[in-house]
N, C-alpha and C positions, 0 to 999 in steps of 0.2 A: 383427221384431227378436227375438222369442222364439226363433226358430230359429237365430240367429247363434251360432256356437260360442265366441266370445270377447267380452269387454266392449269391446275395441277396435273390433270389427266393429259392435257395437250402436251405439257412439258415431258411427262413420263413417256408418252408415245414417241415424241421426237427423240428423246434420249435413247430409248430402246432401238428405234430404227437406225439412228446414227451409229450406235455401237455395232449393230448387226451388219450394216453396210461396210463399216471399217473392217470388221472381221472377215467379211467376204472379200474385200479388196486385198487383204493380206493372205488369203487362201484358207482361212479357218472355217469358212462357211461355204458349202457347196452351192452352185447355181440352182440346184433343185429346190433349195429353200425358197427362192423367189417364185418359182413355178407353183409350189404348193401354197404359198401365201396368197398369190393372185387367185388361185382356184378357190381357196377357202374364204376369200374376202367378200363379205356381204355388208357393206357399210350401212349404218343407219342414215336416215334422211338428215341432211344438214339442218342445224338448229335454226336457220333462218337468215334471210338476207340482211336483216338489221344487225345481227351479231357480226357477220362478215364485214359489213360496212363500218361498224364501230371499231372492230379490230384493225381494219385497214386504215381508218382515219387516225387511230391512235398511233399506229406504226409510222404513218406519214408525219404526224405531229412530232413524234420522237426524232425522226430524221431531220426535220426542219430545226427543232431546238438544238440538236447536236451541231448542225451546220452553223447556226447563229452563235452558239457558244464557242465553237472553234474560231469563227471569224472575230469574235470579240477578243479572245485570247491572243490571236495573231495581231490584232490592231494594237492592243496594249503592249505587246512585245515590241512591235515596230516603233511605237511612241517612246518607249523606254530606251530603245537603241538609238533613236534620233536624239533624245535628250543627252545621252552619254556622248555622242559624237559632238553635239554642240558644246557641251561642257569641256570636252577634251580640246576642241578647237579654240575655245575661249581661254583655256588655261595657258596656252603657249604664247 
């Protein structure tokens, strides 16, 4: 996948591999498929360390942003719940 020239091809490779592995897991694809694929595999040279670094950095940034978003949502939910408790306690 590192040697794929576009993100679309990376996605296509991952989708095909995932589908094939799932089929193997359910018994639809023989183990010989893996042996043949390994023998026939002659990957192109990876497109470079910069691409791998940029992709990894992008993935890490995505994880950080996801974590921050989840924390913000949880914080807002906790604040709203706290206000509801205070309001309910004040109403009695």
